[in-house]
N, C-alpha and C positions, 0 to 999 in steps of 0.2 A: 504494500500500500504506500510505497514511496512516490513522491512526485518526480516526474521526468520532464525535462525541458521539451517544449513543442518544437517541431521542425520549423525552420524559417520559411516564411511565405515566399513563393516564387516572385521574381521580378518580371513584370510585363514589359514587352517591347513597346515603347511609346514614341517611336520616331516618325510616325505618320507616313512611312514609306510603304506603298502597296507591294505585297509579296507575290511572287510567281506562284501559280497554283500547281500542285503536284500532279493532278490528274483532271481530265475533262469533267465538267459539272461539279467540281469541288466548290463548296461555298467559300467565298473569300474570307480570310481572317480579318479581325478588327485590329488595325494598326495603331490604335490609340487607347488610352485608358478609358474604361467605362465605369470606374469606381464612383459610386454615388448616383449613377443613372437610374431614374425611375423607369421600370418596365413592368406595368401592371395592366389590368383590364381597362383602367381609366386613363392611363398615361403611358406614352412611349417616347422617351427623350431622343432616341435614335432618329425618329421621324422629323424632329425639328431641323435636322440638316440633310437627311438622305431622302426625304419624300420628294416626289417629282417636282412639285411647285416650289420647294425650298432649296433644292440642290444647286441651282444656278447662282443664287446669291451667296451661298456658303462655300462654294467650291468643292463640296463633298460629292463623291460619286452617287448618282441617282440609283435607287434600288431597281432591280430588274423588273421589266414589264411583267414577268411571270408572277410577281408578287401582287399584281392587280387582276389576276385571273382566278376563276373558280376551278374546281377539279375538272369540269367539263370544257374548259377553255373559254368560258364566257368572260368578257372584259368587264371590270367593275370601275366605278368612279373613284373608289378609295381602296386602300390596302386590304387584301383578303384577310378575313379573320384567321385563317389557317397559316398565314405568313406574318402575323402581327408580332409574335414573340420572337424577336431576332436571334436571341441566344439559344434557341433550340437547334439552330444550324451554324450560326456564326459565333466564333469565340475569339477572345484576345490572344495574341501570341505571347507565350511565356518563354523567358530565357532559361530553359532547364535542360537537363539531360533527357534523352529519349527514354520512355518507359519500357519500350520493346524494341528489338532490333528491326530496322527497316530494310527490306530487301527490294524495294521498288526500283525498277529500271525504266527510265523514260524511253519512249520509242526512238528518239533521236540517238540515244546511246546504243540502240540495238542495230543501227545501220540502216534504218528505214529512210527512204528518200522523201523529201517534201515535194509537193506538186510543182512542176516546172523544172525539176532538177534532172530529168531523164533525157 
């Protein structure tokens, strides 16, 4: 029953540099701190910068048009409720050791040619 010190919290990468995606359709990581952001049924701080009508003034990338669609592909005037909680797919990048070994190999490293190189 002795107290042990807690592990230090990870340091998040907060340089606002957009990272290359590791695979197609990977949700982009969040390249800035979201500590203190309110994300609830009543408020979503992410939308204050990333929503379509706000992104031009803030310089933030606009959320994908897929976030304005229903499951059936119907376009909506506002963000789809199923895409409203950003952190179910997008996460801040932490400066930590990998938890598991990554054996991912990019297609470019496998010798695949891009269109127009033949």
